[in-house]
C-alpha positions as CSV (number, residue, x, y, z in Angstrom):
1,X,-27.4,-6.0,11.1
2,X,-27.0,-5.8,14.7
3,X,-24.4,-3.4,16.4
4,X,-21.1,-5.0,17.1
5,X,-20.8,-5.8,20.7
6,X,-17.9,-4.1,22.6
7,X,-16.2,-6.0,25.5
8,X,-16.9,-4.6,28.8
9,X,-13.3,-3.5,29.3
10,X,-13.1,-1.7,26.0
11,X,-14.0,2.0,25.4
12,X,-14.5,3.2,21.9
13,X,-13.8,6.9,21.3
14,X,-13.7,9.1,18.2
15,X,-10.8,11.6,18.6
16,X,-10.1,14.8,16.7
17,X,-7.2,16.7,18.0
18,X,-5.3,19.2,15.9
19,X,-1.6,19.3,15.5
20,X,-1.6,22.7,17.4
21,X,-3.8,21.3,20.2
22,X,-1.6,18.2,20.6
23,X,1.6,20.4,20.8
24,X,0.2,21.5,24.1
25,X,0.1,17.8,25.1
26,X,3.6,17.2,23.7
27,X,5.0,20.2,25.8
28,X,3.6,18.9,28.9
29,X,1.2,21.9,29.7
30,X,-1.7,19.4,29.1
31,X,-1.1,15.8,30.2
32,X,-4.7,14.2,30.0
33,X,-7.1,13.8,27.2
34,X,-10.8,13.9,28.2
35,X,-13.5,12.5,25.9
36,X,-16.7,10.8,25.7
37,X,-16.9,7.0,24.7
38,X,-19.6,6.1,22.2
39,X,-21.6,4.8,25.1
40,X,-21.8,8.1,26.7
41,X,-19.0,7.5,29.5
42,X,-16.5,10.4,30.0
43,X,-13.1,8.9,29.9
44,X,-9.7,10.5,30.8
45,X,-6.3,9.1,29.8
46,X,-2.8,10.2,29.7
47,X,-2.0,11.8,26.5
48,X,1.3,9.7,26.1
49,X,-0.8,6.8,25.0
50,X,-1.6,8.5,21.7
51,X,2.1,9.1,20.7
52,X,2.1,6.3,18.1
53,X,-0.9,7.8,16.5
54,X,0.3,11.4,15.9
55,X,0.5,12.7,12.4
56,X,1.3,16.0,10.9
57,X,-2.4,16.8,10.9
58,X,-2.6,15.8,14.8
59,X,-4.6,12.7,15.8
60,X,-7.9,11.7,14.0
61,X,-9.7,8.5,14.2
62,X,-11.7,5.9,16.2
63,X,-9.9,4.0,19.0
64,X,-10.5,1.1,21.2
65,X,-9.1,1.7,24.7
66,X,-8.6,-1.5,26.7
67,X,-8.3,-1.7,30.5
68,X,-8.1,-4.3,33.1
69,X,-10.6,-5.2,35.9
70,X,-9.0,-2.5,38.0
71,X,-9.5,0.0,35.3
72,X,-5.9,0.4,34.6
73,X,-4.8,1.0,30.9
74,X,-3.7,-2.0,29.0
75,X,-3.5,-0.7,25.4
76,X,-5.1,1.3,22.8
77,X,-5.8,0.3,19.0
78,X,-6.8,2.5,16.1
79,X,-10.0,0.8,14.6
80,X,-10.5,3.4,11.9
């Protein structure tokens, strides 16, 4: 089965951020998340976009980050 094609303006990232680590983001001492997308690109984005996905364990899952032609954030969706 061929790999699913990801739109050019979408990055897929796998995130595991513990509750303790996310607390640093919540308190404002850290304002950016830095991760590698599945295609190997480094991506940085504001911590605030992850707020809807925070649980007692922190943040865990695979996310699709969508952006426009000017590389500005459009939305983020948890895919698993």
